[in-house]
C-alpha positions, 0 to 999 in steps of 0.5 A: 613642436606643435600647439599640443606638446607645448600645452601639456610642458605648460599644465602638465597636471591638466587632463584633456578631455574626449573630442567634441565632434565637430557638427554638435549633434548627439546622433549617439544618443537618440533613443531607439525603439522596436517599434517602427517609425511610420514612412508616408506621402502625402500631397498638401495643396498640390505639393507632395510631402513626406511624413513620418511618425510613431516616434515613442523617445522623447520630443528632443531627440526627434528634433535633433531627427528632424534638423540631420534629415532635413541637413542630410536631404538639404531640403525644408521640411517642419516638426509638428505636433510629434510628425516630422514633415519634409518637404517632397517624396524623400522615401526611400532615402529618408527610410535608408537614413533611418536604417542605418541609424538603426531604426526599423522603417515601415512604408506606408502609402503607395 
């Protein structure tokens, strides 16, 4: 008899809740938009960066998206002025991540 069965015997009236996502991310609740997210490449102080802009949803959703991208690529970055700034040139990888999530992406520059 496992723990779930023991708990059911102790609390027969209890209704179990939906399973909780272990990562704590609510990526399924991110608002999808019709306009593409612009993915562009720049160099600042001689170092390459990738900038994502053009998201028209809530700022909190864009921050969650930034966190997911940084975690998936294992890179640093920030969120400033409604733009996601990722350290390094990861345009191709970021575009595939966003397309897998259901976003439209437009590549700008080079």
